[in-house]
N, CA, C, O and the ligand as a Tripos MOL2 file, in Angstrom:
@<TRIPOS>MOLECULE
protein
  261   259    66     0     0
PROTEIN
NO_CHARGES

@<TRIPOS>ATOM
      1 N          14.3690  -32.0000   83.8540 N.3       1 MET1
      2 CA         14.8030  -31.1390   82.6650 C.3       1 MET1
      3 C          14.1890  -31.7870   81.3940 C.2       1 MET1
      4 O          14.3240  -32.9880   81.1620 O.2       1 MET1
      5 N          13.5230  -30.9570   80.5970 N.am      2 ALA2
      6 CA         12.9640  -31.4220   79.3160 C.3       2 ALA2
      7 C          13.2620  -30.5770   78.2170 C.2       2 ALA2
      8 O          13.1230  -29.3630   78.3650 O.2       2 ALA2
      9 N          13.6560  -31.0490   77.1200 N.am      3 LYS3
     10 CA         13.8050  -30.3080   75.9160 C.3       3 LYS3
     11 C          12.6730  -30.4960   74.8280 C.2       3 LYS3
     12 O          12.1590  -31.5870   74.5790 O.2       3 LYS3
     13 N          12.3770  -29.4240   74.2700 N.am      4 LYS4
     14 CA         11.2140  -29.4310   73.2230 C.3       4 LYS4
     15 C          11.7300  -29.2780   71.8870 C.2       4 LYS4
     16 O          12.5090  -28.3680   71.6020 O.2       4 LYS4
     17 N          11.3290  -30.1260   71.0670 N.am      5 GLN5
     18 CA         11.6430  -30.0900   69.6490 C.3       5 GLN5
     19 C          10.4680  -30.1200   68.8270 C.2       5 GLN5
     20 O          10.2090  -31.1700   68.2400 O.2       5 GLN5
     21 N           9.6640  -29.0500   68.6890 N.am      6 LYS6
     22 CA          8.3070  -29.1120   68.1540 C.3       6 LYS6
     23 C           8.4230  -29.5450   66.7510 C.2       6 LYS6
     24 O           7.6280  -30.3830   66.3230 O.2       6 LYS6
     25 N           9.3280  -29.0580   66.0070 N.am      7 THR7
     26 CA          9.2600  -29.3440   64.5090 C.3       7 THR7
     27 C           9.3590  -30.7840   64.1380 C.2       7 THR7
     28 O           8.6790  -31.3310   63.2700 O.2       7 THR7
     29 N          10.3820  -31.4120   64.9690 N.am      8 PHE8
     30 CA         10.7300  -32.8160   64.7630 C.3       8 PHE8
     31 C           9.4090  -33.5150   65.2340 C.2       8 PHE8
     32 O           8.9460  -34.4360   64.5610 O.2       8 PHE8
     33 N           8.8970  -33.1580   66.1950 N.am      9 ALA9
     34 CA          7.6760  -33.9120   66.7340 C.3       9 ALA9
     35 C           6.5550  -33.7870   65.7510 C.2       9 ALA9
     36 O           5.8420  -34.7680   65.5400 O.2       9 ALA9
     37 N           6.3450  -32.6530   65.1320 N.am     10 GLU10
     38 CA          5.2680  -32.5630   64.1220 C.3      10 GLU10
     39 C           5.5610  -33.4970   62.9710 C.2      10 GLU10
     40 O           4.6780  -34.2350   62.5360 O.2      10 GLU10
     41 N           6.7420  -33.4830   62.4850 N.am     11 LYS11
     42 CA          7.1910  -34.4550   61.4440 C.3      11 LYS11
     43 C           6.9640  -35.9250   61.7570 C.2      11 LYS11
     44 O           6.5620  -36.7100   60.8990 O.2      11 LYS11
     45 N           7.2320  -36.2740   63.0050 N.am     12 ALA12
     46 CA          7.0340  -37.6960   63.4380 C.3      12 ALA12
     47 C           5.5900  -38.0910   63.6370 C.2      12 ALA12
     48 O           5.2220  -39.2640   63.7030 O.2      12 ALA12
     49 N           4.7620  -37.0010   63.7340 N.am     13 LEU13
     50 CA          3.2500  -37.3910   63.6530 C.3      13 LEU13
     51 C           2.6660  -37.1630   62.2680 C.2      13 LEU13
     52 O           1.4430  -37.2190   62.1320 O.2      13 LEU13
     53 N           3.3940  -36.9290   61.3150 N.am     14 GLY14
     54 CA          2.9220  -36.8890   59.9990 C.3      14 GLY14
     55 C           2.1670  -35.7170   59.6220 C.2      14 GLY14
     56 O           1.2010  -35.8510   58.8710 O.2      14 GLY14
     57 N           2.5270  -34.4980   60.0940 N.am     15 GLY15
     58 CA          1.8710  -33.3550   59.6280 C.3      15 GLY15
     59 C           0.5840  -33.0080   60.3140 C.2      15 GLY15
     60 O           0.2220  -33.6520   61.2990 O.2      15 GLY15
     61 N          -0.1230  -32.0090   59.8280 N.am     16 LYS16
     62 CA         -1.2090  -31.4210   60.3730 C.3      16 LYS16
     63 C          -2.5380  -32.1200   60.2040 C.2      16 LYS16
     64 O          -3.4950  -31.7520   60.8850 O.2      16 LYS16
     65 N          -2.6490  -33.0960   59.3430 N.am     17 SER17
     66 CA         -3.8600  -33.7230   58.9800 C.3      17 SER17
     67 C          -4.3430  -34.5910   60.1240 C.2      17 SER17
     68 O          -3.5780  -35.3210   60.7540 O.2      17 SER17
     69 N          -5.7100  -34.4790   60.3820 N.am     18 GLY18
     70 CA         -6.2120  -35.3590   61.5490 C.3      18 GLY18
     71 C          -5.8360  -35.0490   62.8680 C.2      18 GLY18
     72 O          -5.7060  -35.9250   63.7230 O.2      18 GLY18
     73 N          -5.6210  -33.6430   63.1180 N.am     19 VAL19
     74 CA         -5.2140  -33.1960   64.4970 C.3      19 VAL19
     75 C          -6.3660  -33.4200   65.3980 C.2      19 VAL19
     76 O          -7.4550  -32.9060   65.1380 O.2      19 VAL19
     77 N          -6.1780  -34.1920   66.4880 N.am     20 PRO20
     78 CA         -7.2850  -34.3120   67.5130 C.3      20 PRO20
     79 C          -7.4110  -33.0190   68.3370 C.2      20 PRO20
     80 O          -6.4890  -32.2630   68.6450 O.2      20 PRO20
     81 N          -8.7440  -32.8970   68.6460 N.am     21 ILE21
     82 CA         -9.2060  -31.7770   69.5070 C.3      21 ILE21
     83 C          -9.3280  -32.1460   70.8660 C.2      21 ILE21
     84 O          -9.8580  -33.2300   71.1120 O.2      21 ILE21
     85 N          -8.9200  -31.4170   71.8080 N.am     22 CYS22
     86 CA         -9.1710  -31.5500   73.2130 C.3      22 CYS22
     87 C         -10.6360  -31.3880   73.4380 C.2      22 CYS22
     88 O         -11.2130  -30.4120   72.9580 O.2      22 CYS22
     89 N         -11.3180  -32.3450   74.1860 N.am     23 PRO23
     90 CA        -12.7250  -32.1930   74.4430 C.3      23 PRO23
     91 C         -13.1370  -31.1610   75.5360 C.2      23 PRO23
     92 O         -14.2510  -30.6430   75.6060 O.2      23 PRO23
     93 N         -12.1030  -30.9330   76.3710 N.am     24 LYS24
     94 CA        -12.1640  -30.0720   77.5030 C.3      24 LYS24
     95 C         -12.1480  -28.4740   77.2560 C.2      24 LYS24
     96 O         -12.9880  -27.6730   77.6660 O.2      24 LYS24
     97 N         -10.9310  -28.1850   76.4490 N.am     25 CYS25
     98 CA        -10.7200  -26.8650   76.0670 C.3      25 CYS25
     99 C         -11.0740  -26.4940   74.7420 C.2      25 CYS25
    100 O         -11.2280  -25.3040   74.4680 O.2      25 CYS25
    101 N         -11.2310  -27.4520   73.8290 N.am     26 GLY26
    102 CA        -11.5260  -27.2550   72.4130 C.3      26 GLY26
    103 C         -10.3990  -26.8410   71.5690 C.2      26 GLY26
    104 O         -10.5540  -26.5700   70.3780 O.2      26 GLY26
    105 N          -9.2480  -26.7880   72.1800 N.am     27 GLN27
    106 CA         -7.9720  -26.5150   71.2370 C.3      27 GLN27
    107 C          -7.5180  -27.8050   70.7380 C.2      27 GLN27
    108 O          -7.6730  -28.8860   71.3070 O.2      27 GLN27
    109 N          -6.9010  -27.5780   69.5430 N.am     28 SER28
    110 CA         -6.1780  -28.8270   68.8450 C.3      28 SER28
    111 C          -4.9450  -29.1320   69.5150 C.2      28 SER28
    112 O          -4.1500  -28.2210   69.7460 O.2      28 SER28
    113 N          -4.6840  -30.3970   69.8740 N.am     29 PHE29
    114 CA         -3.5690  -30.8180   70.4590 C.3      29 PHE29
    115 C          -2.2490  -30.5360   69.7050 C.2      29 PHE29
    116 O          -2.2060  -30.6970   68.4850 O.2      29 PHE29
    117 N          -1.2590  -30.1510   70.3490 N.am     30 GLU30
    118 CA          0.0700  -29.8040   69.5590 C.3      30 GLU30
    119 C           1.0420  -30.7970   70.0260 C.2      30 GLU30
    120 O           1.3870  -30.8710   71.2050 O.2      30 GLU30
    121 N           1.5320  -31.6480   68.9890 N.am     31 PRO31
    122 CA          2.5290  -32.6000   69.4380 C.3      31 PRO31
    123 C           3.8760  -32.0520   69.7310 C.2      31 PRO31
    124 O           4.4200  -31.2700   68.9510 O.2      31 PRO31
    125 N           4.4010  -32.4270   70.7930 N.am     32 VAL32
    126 CA          5.6220  -31.8240   71.2970 C.3      32 VAL32
    127 C           6.4130  -32.9380   71.8700 C.2      32 VAL32
    128 O           6.0090  -33.6160   72.8140 O.2      32 VAL32
    129 N           7.6570  -33.1240   71.2210 N.am     33 MET33
    130 CA          8.6110  -34.1480   71.6430 C.3      33 MET33
    131 C           9.3980  -33.7100   72.9080 C.2      33 MET33
    132 O          10.1870  -32.7640   72.8910 O.2      33 MET33
    133 N           9.1190  -34.4940   74.0560 N.am     34 VAL34
    134 CA          9.7840  -34.3290   75.1630 C.3      34 VAL34
    135 C          10.9180  -35.2290   75.5030 C.2      34 VAL34
    136 O          10.7230  -36.4410   75.5920 O.2      34 VAL34
    137 N          12.1210  -34.6930   75.7040 N.am     35 ILE35
    138 CA         13.1290  -35.6280   75.9770 C.3      35 ILE35
    139 C          13.6420  -35.4510   77.5110 C.2      35 ILE35
    140 O          14.1650  -34.4220   77.9370 O.2      35 ILE35
    141 N          13.4190  -36.5480   78.2130 N.am     36 ASN36
    142 CA         13.6140  -36.6100   79.5370 C.3      36 ASN36
    143 C          15.0160  -37.2170   79.8680 C.2      36 ASN36
    144 O          15.4120  -38.2340   79.3000 O.2      36 ASN36
    145 N          15.7020  -36.5980   80.7470 N.am     37 SER37
    146 CA         17.0730  -37.1740   81.1530 C.3      37 SER37
    147 C          17.1440  -37.5540   82.5290 C.2      37 SER37
    148 O          16.5880  -36.8550   83.3770 O.2      37 SER37
    149 N          17.7700  -38.5900   82.8390 N.am     38 GLU38
    150 CA         17.6950  -39.0990   84.2460 C.3      38 GLU38
    151 C          19.0870  -39.6910   84.4450 C.2      38 GLU38
    152 O          19.5910  -40.4880   83.6530 O.2      38 GLU38
    153 N          19.6470  -39.2680   85.5080 N.am     39 LYS39
    154 CA         20.9880  -39.8250   85.9250 C.3      39 LYS39
    155 C          20.8300  -41.0120   86.8840 C.2      39 LYS39
    156 O          20.0760  -40.9440   87.8550 O.2      39 LYS39
    157 N          21.4900  -42.0040   86.6190 N.am     40 LYS40
    158 CA         21.3930  -43.2060   87.4110 C.3      40 LYS40
    159 C          22.2200  -42.9290   88.6620 C.2      40 LYS40
    160 O          23.3280  -42.4030   88.5520 O.2      40 LYS40
    161 N          21.7360  -43.2540   89.7980 N.am     41 SER41
    162 CA         22.3750  -43.0200   91.0760 C.3      41 SER41
    163 C          23.7560  -43.9880   91.2990 C.2      41 SER41
    164 O          24.6580  -43.6300   92.0560 O.2      41 SER41
    165 N          23.7920  -45.0810   90.6460 N.am     42 ASP42
    166 CA         24.7470  -45.9710   91.0230 C.3      42 ASP42
    167 C          25.9500  -45.8930   89.8660 C.2      42 ASP42
    168 O          26.9060  -46.6660   89.9280 O.2      42 ASP42
    169 N          25.8330  -44.9660   88.8810 N.am     43 SER43
    170 CA         26.7860  -44.7370   87.9330 C.3      43 SER43
    171 C          26.7880  -43.5010   87.4260 C.2      43 SER43
    172 O          25.9160  -42.7680   87.8920 O.2      43 SER43
    173 N          27.5450  -43.0040   86.5560 N.am     44 ASN44
    174 CA         27.5970  -41.7080   85.9710 C.3      44 ASN44
    175 C          26.8880  -41.5510   84.6770 C.2      44 ASN44
    176 O          26.9770  -40.5390   83.9810 O.2      44 ASN44
    177 N          26.0780  -42.7480   84.3430 N.am     45 ALA45
    178 CA         25.5050  -42.8190   83.0470 C.3      45 ALA45
    179 C          24.1290  -42.0480   83.1230 C.2      45 ALA45
    180 O          23.3820  -42.1230   84.0980 O.2      45 ALA45
    181 N          23.8750  -41.3050   81.9990 N.am     46 TRP46
    182 CA         22.6520  -40.6770   81.7520 C.3      46 TRP46
    183 C          21.6490  -41.5850   81.0010 C.2      46 TRP46
    184 O          22.0940  -42.2950   80.0990 O.2      46 TRP46
    185 N          20.5030  -41.6150   81.2620 N.am     47 LYS47
    186 CA         19.5060  -42.2650   80.6360 C.3      47 LYS47
    187 C          18.4810  -41.2350   79.8370 C.2      47 LYS47
    188 O          18.0260  -40.2770   80.4610 O.2      47 LYS47
    189 N          18.1700  -41.4180   78.6300 N.am     48 PHE48
    190 CA         17.3360  -40.4980   77.9670 C.3      48 PHE48
    191 C          16.2350  -41.2620   77.4250 C.2      48 PHE48
    192 O          16.3940  -42.3530   76.8780 O.2      48 PHE48
    193 N          15.0610  -40.6600   77.5820 N.am     49 SER49
    194 CA         13.9430  -41.0970   76.9890 C.3      49 SER49
    195 C          13.0010  -40.1580   76.2210 C.2      49 SER49
    196 O          12.6630  -39.1120   76.7750 O.2      49 SER49
    197 N          12.5840  -40.4240   75.0810 N.am     50 LYS50
    198 CA         11.8470  -39.5130   74.2990 C.3      50 LYS50
    199 C          10.3890  -39.9070   74.2890 C.2      50 LYS50
    200 O          10.0530  -41.0470   73.9680 O.2      50 LYS50
    201 N           9.4960  -38.9500   74.6470 N.am     51 THR51
    202 CA          8.0310  -39.2350   74.3480 C.3      51 THR51
    203 C           7.5650  -38.0260   73.5880 C.2      51 THR51
    204 O           8.1220  -36.9280   73.6010 O.2      51 THR51
    205 N           6.4540  -38.3600   72.9090 N.am     52 ILE52
    206 CA          5.7130  -37.2640   72.2050 C.3      52 ILE52
    207 C           4.3650  -36.9790   72.9170 C.2      52 ILE52
    208 O           3.4420  -37.7920   72.8620 O.2      52 ILE52
    209 N           4.2710  -35.7630   73.6090 N.am     53 GLU53
    210 CA          3.1410  -35.3880   74.2670 C.3      53 GLU53
    211 C           2.2760  -34.5390   73.5090 C.2      53 GLU53
    212 O           2.7060  -33.6240   72.8080 O.2      53 GLU53
    213 N           0.9680  -34.8460   73.6420 N.am     54 LYS54
    214 CA         -0.0080  -33.9350   73.0350 C.3      54 LYS54
    215 C          -0.3740  -32.8170   73.9920 C.2      54 LYS54
    216 O          -0.9420  -33.0430   75.0610 O.2      54 LYS54
    217 N          -0.0420  -31.6350   73.5890 N.am     55 VAL55
    218 CA         -0.2630  -30.5440   74.4730 C.3      55 VAL55
    219 C          -1.4130  -29.6340   74.0590 C.2      55 VAL55
    220 O          -1.5400  -29.2900   72.8840 O.2      55 VAL55
    221 N          -2.2860  -29.2280   75.0580 N.am     56 CYS56
    222 CA         -3.3200  -28.3050   74.8120 C.3      56 CYS56
    223 C          -3.2130  -27.4450   76.0450 C.2      56 CYS56
    224 O          -2.2660  -27.5490   76.8230 O.2      56 CYS56
    225 N          -4.2790  -26.5300   76.2180 N.am     57 LYS57
    226 CA         -4.2660  -25.6600   77.4220 C.3      57 LYS57
    227 C          -4.3420  -26.3320   78.6510 C.2      57 LYS57
    228 O          -3.8240  -25.8540   79.6600 O.2      57 LYS57
    229 N          -5.0160  -27.5320   78.6540 N.am     58 CYS58
    230 CA         -5.2080  -28.2960   79.8070 C.3      58 CYS58
    231 C          -3.8860  -28.7890   80.5710 C.2      58 CYS58
    232 O          -3.8060  -28.9020   81.7940 O.2      58 CYS58
    233 N          -2.9800  -29.0340   79.7580 N.am     59 ASN59
    234 CA         -1.6080  -29.7080   80.3400 C.3      59 ASN59
    235 C          -0.3580  -29.0060   79.8590 C.2      59 ASN59
    236 O           0.7350  -29.5300   80.0740 O.2      59 ASN59
    237 N          -0.4490  -27.8680   79.2300 N.am     60 GLU60
    238 CA          0.7210  -27.1920   78.7300 C.3      60 GLU60
    239 C           1.6750  -26.7830   79.8700 C.2      60 GLU60
    240 O           2.8950  -26.7950   79.7060 O.2      60 GLU60
    241 N           1.0870  -26.4160   81.0380 N.am     61 LYS61
    242 CA          1.8400  -26.0350   82.1110 C.3      61 LYS61
    243 C           2.7040  -27.2450   82.6520 C.2      61 LYS61
    244 O           3.8590  -27.0540   83.0330 O.2      61 LYS61
    245 N           2.1120  -28.4970   82.6750 N.am     62 GLU62
    246 CA          2.8230  -29.4740   83.1870 C.3      62 GLU62
    247 C           3.9110  -29.9230   82.1750 C.2      62 GLU62
    248 O           5.0260  -30.2690   82.5650 O.2      62 GLU62
    249 N           3.5580  -29.9080   80.8610 N.am     63 VAL63
    250 CA          4.5330  -30.4950   79.9450 C.3      63 VAL63
    251 C           5.7070  -29.4990   79.8310 C.2      63 VAL63
    252 O           6.8510  -29.9290   79.6800 O.2      63 VAL63
    253 N           5.4540  -28.2070   79.8990 N.am     64 TYR64
    254 CA          6.6190  -27.1600   79.6780 C.3      64 TYR64
    255 C           7.2460  -26.9190   81.0310 C.2      64 TYR64
    256 O           8.1410  -26.0810   81.1460 O.2      64 TYR64
    257 N           6.8250  -27.5950   82.0190 N.am     65 ALA65
    258 CA          7.5080  -27.1250   83.3850 C.3      65 ALA65
    259 C           8.9080  -27.4900   83.4440 C.2      65 ALA65
    260 O           9.5810  -27.2000   84.4330 O.2      65 ALA65
    261 ZN         -7.4070  -29.2780   76.6510 Zn       66 ZN66
@<TRIPOS>BOND
     1     1     2 1
     2     2     3 1
     3     3     4 2
     4     3     5 am
     5     5     6 1
     6     6     7 1
     7     7     8 2
     8     7     9 am
     9     9    10 1
    10    10    11 1
    11    11    12 2
    12    11    13 am
    13    13    14 1
    14    14    15 1
    15    15    16 2
    16    15    17 am
    17    17    18 1
    18    18    19 1
    19    19    20 2
    20    19    21 am
    21    21    22 1
    22    22    23 1
    23    23    24 2
    24    23    25 am
    25    25    26 1
    26    26    27 1
    27    27    28 2
    28    27    29 am
    29    29    30 1
    30    30    31 1
    31    31    32 2
    32    31    33 am
    33    33    34 1
    34    34    35 1
    35    35    36 2
    36    35    37 am
    37    37    38 1
    38    38    39 1
    39    39    40 2
    40    39    41 am
    41    41    42 1
    42    42    43 1
    43    43    44 2
    44    43    45 am
    45    45    46 1
    46    46    47 1
    47    47    48 2
    48    47    49 am
    49    49    50 1
    50    50    51 1
    51    51    52 2
    52    51    53 am
    53    53    54 1
    54    54    55 1
    55    55    56 2
    56    55    57 am
    57    57    58 1
    58    58    59 1
    59    59    60 2
    60    59    61 am
    61    61    62 1
    62    62    63 1
    63    63    64 2
    64    63    65 am
    65    65    66 1
    66    66    67 1
    67    67    68 2
    68    67    69 am
    69    69    70 1
    70    70    71 1
    71    71    72 2
    72    71    73 am
    73    73    74 1
    74    74    75 1
    75    75    76 2
    76    75    77 am
    77    77    78 1
    78    78    79 1
    79    79    80 2
    80    79    81 am
    81    81    82 1
    82    82    83 1
    83    83    84 2
    84    83    85 am
    85    85    86 1
    86    86    87 1
    87    87    88 2
    88    87    89 am
    89    89    90 1
    90    90    91 1
    91    91    92 2
    92    91    93 am
    93    93    94 1
    94    94    95 1
    95    95    96 2
    96    95    97 am
    97    97    98 1
    98    98    99 1
    99    99   100 2
   100    99   101 am
   101   101   102 1
   102   102   103 1
   103   103   104 2
   104   103   105 am
   105   105   106 1
   106   106   107 1
   107   107   108 2
   108   107   109 am
   109   109   110 1
   110   110   111 1
   111   111   112 2
   112   111   113 am
   113   113   114 1
   114   114   115 1
   115   115   116 2
   116   115   117 am
   117   117   118 1
   118   118   119 1
   119   119   120 2
   120   119   121 am
   121   121   122 1
   122   122   123 1
   123   123   124 2
   124   123   125 am
   125   125   126 1
   126   126   127 1
   127   127   128 2
   128   127   129 am
   129   129   130 1
   130   130   131 1
   131   131   132 2
   132   131   133 am
   133   133   134 1
   134   134   135 1
   135   135   136 2
   136   135   137 am
   137   137   138 1
   138   138   139 1
   139   139   140 2
   140   139   141 am
   141   141   142 1
   142   142   143 1
   143   143   144 2
   144   143   145 am
   145   145   146 1
   146   146   147 1
   147   147   148 2
   148   147   149 am
   149   149   150 1
   150   150   151 1
   151   151   152 2
   152   151   153 am
   153   153   154 1
   154   154   155 1
   155   155   156 2
   156   155   157 am
   157   157   158 1
   158   158   159 1
   159   159   160 2
   160   159   161 am
   161   161   162 1
   162   162   163 1
   163   163   164 2
   164   163   165 am
   165   165   166 1
   166   166   167 1
   167   167   168 2
   168   167   169 am
   169   169   170 1
   170   170   171 1
   171   171   172 2
   172   171   173 am
   173   173   174 1
   174   174   175 1
   175   175   176 2
   176   175   177 am
   177   177   178 1
   178   178   179 1
   179   179   180 2
   180   179   181 am
   181   181   182 1
   182   182   183 1
   183   183   184 2
   184   183   185 am
   185   185   186 1
   186   186   187 1
   187   187   188 2
   188   187   189 am
   189   189   190 1
   190   190   191 1
   191   191   192 2
   192   191   193 am
   193   193   194 1
   194   194   195 1
   195   195   196 2
   196   195   197 am
   197   197   198 1
   198   198   199 1
   199   199   200 2
   200   199   201 am
   201   201   202 1
   202   202   203 1
   203   203   204 2
   204   203   205 am
   205   205   206 1
   206   206   207 1
   207   207   208 2
   208   207   209 am
   209   209   210 1
   210   210   211 1
   211   211   212 2
   212   211   213 am
   213   213   214 1
   214   214   215 1
   215   215   216 2
   216   215   217 am
   217   217   218 1
   218   218   219 1
   219   219   220 2
   220   219   221 am
   221   221   222 1
   222   222   223 1
   223   223   224 2
   224   223   225 am
   225   225   226 1
   226   226   227 1
   227   227   228 2
   228   227   229 am
   229   229   230 1
   230   230   231 1
   231   231   232 2
   232   231   233 am
   233   233   234 1
   234   234   235 1
   235   235   236 2
   236   235   237 am
   237   237   238 1
   238   238   239 1
   239   239   240 2
   240   239   241 am
   241   241   242 1
   242   242   243 1
   243   243   244 2
   244   243   245 am
   245   245   246 1
   246   246   247 1
   247   247   248 2
   248   247   249 am
   249   249   250 1
   250   250   251 1
   251   251   252 2
   252   251   253 am
   253   253   254 1
   254   254   255 1
   255   255   256 2
   256   255   257 am
   257   257   258 1
   258   258   259 1
   259   259   260 2
@<TRIPOS>SUBSTRUCTURE
     1 MET1         2 RESIDUE 1 A MET
     2 ALA2         6 RESIDUE 1 A ALA
     3 LYS3        10 RESIDUE 1 A LYS
     4 LYS4        14 RESIDUE 1 A LYS
     5 GLN5        18 RESIDUE 1 A GLN
     6 LYS6        22 RESIDUE 1 A LYS
     7 THR7        26 RESIDUE 1 A THR
     8 PHE8        30 RESIDUE 1 A PHE
     9 ALA9        34 RESIDUE 1 A ALA
    10 GLU10       38 RESIDUE 1 A GLU
    11 LYS11       42 RESIDUE 1 A LYS
    12 ALA12       46 RESIDUE 1 A ALA
    13 LEU13       50 RESIDUE 1 A LEU
    14 GLY14       54 RESIDUE 1 A GLY
    15 GLY15       58 RESIDUE 1 A GLY
    16 LYS16       62 RESIDUE 1 A LYS
    17 SER17       66 RESIDUE 1 A SER
    18 GLY18       70 RESIDUE 1 A GLY
    19 VAL19       74 RESIDUE 1 A VAL
    20 PRO20       78 RESIDUE 1 A PRO
    21 ILE21       82 RESIDUE 1 A ILE
    22 CYS22       86 RESIDUE 1 A CYS
    23 PRO23       90 RESIDUE 1 A PRO
    24 LYS24       94 RESIDUE 1 A LYS
    25 CYS25       98 RESIDUE 1 A CYS
    26 GLY26      102 RESIDUE 1 A GLY
    27 GLN27      106 RESIDUE 1 A GLN
    28 SER28      110 RESIDUE 1 A SER
    29 PHE29      114 RESIDUE 1 A PHE
    30 GLU30      118 RESIDUE 1 A GLU
    31 PRO31      122 RESIDUE 1 A PRO
    32 VAL32      126 RESIDUE 1 A VAL
    33 MET33      130 RESIDUE 1 A MET
    34 VAL34      134 RESIDUE 1 A VAL
    35 ILE35      138 RESIDUE 1 A ILE
    36 ASN36      142 RESIDUE 1 A ASN
    37 SER37      146 RESIDUE 1 A SER
    38 GLU38      150 RESIDUE 1 A GLU
    39 LYS39      154 RESIDUE 1 A LYS
    40 LYS40      158 RESIDUE 1 A LYS
    41 SER41      162 RESIDUE 1 A SER
    42 ASP42      166 RESIDUE 1 A ASP
    43 SER43      170 RESIDUE 1 A SER
    44 ASN44      174 RESIDUE 1 A ASN
    45 ALA45      178 RESIDUE 1 A ALA
    46 TRP46      182 RESIDUE 1 A TRP
    47 LYS47      186 RESIDUE 1 A LYS
    48 PHE48      190 RESIDUE 1 A PHE
    49 SER49      194 RESIDUE 1 A SER
    50 LYS50      198 RESIDUE 1 A LYS
    51 THR51      202 RESIDUE 1 A THR
    52 ILE52      206 RESIDUE 1 A ILE
    53 GLU53      210 RESIDUE 1 A GLU
    54 LYS54      214 RESIDUE 1 A LYS
    55 VAL55      218 RESIDUE 1 A VAL
    56 CYS56      222 RESIDUE 1 A CYS
    57 LYS57      226 RESIDUE 1 A LYS
    58 CYS58      230 RESIDUE 1 A CYS
    59 ASN59      234 RESIDUE 1 A ASN
    60 GLU60      238 RESIDUE 1 A GLU
    61 LYS61      242 RESIDUE 1 A LYS
    62 GLU62      246 RESIDUE 1 A GLU
    63 VAL63      250 RESIDUE 1 A VAL
    64 TYR64      254 RESIDUE 1 A TYR
    65 ALA65      258 RESIDUE 1 A ALA
    66 ZN66       261 GROUP 0 **** ****
C-alpha cells in the first residue's frame, strides 16, 4: 500500500526548475512522494518509510501500483 502526496513531494524537490527528462520516453520526471507501510511480523508495530520517486511513463505503473 502506498500513498501519494504529489504537492509535498514537489516542494521537497524545490519546485519545477531543473526538471530532469527521461531519456527513454522524453517525458519530464514527476516527483512523487511514496509512503510505504510495513507491518512487522513479531509485533503490532507499523514501520513507515518515505521515498521520493521520479515518475515518468516508463515506471508510472509500478509506482502507482
Ligand atoms: Zn521514461
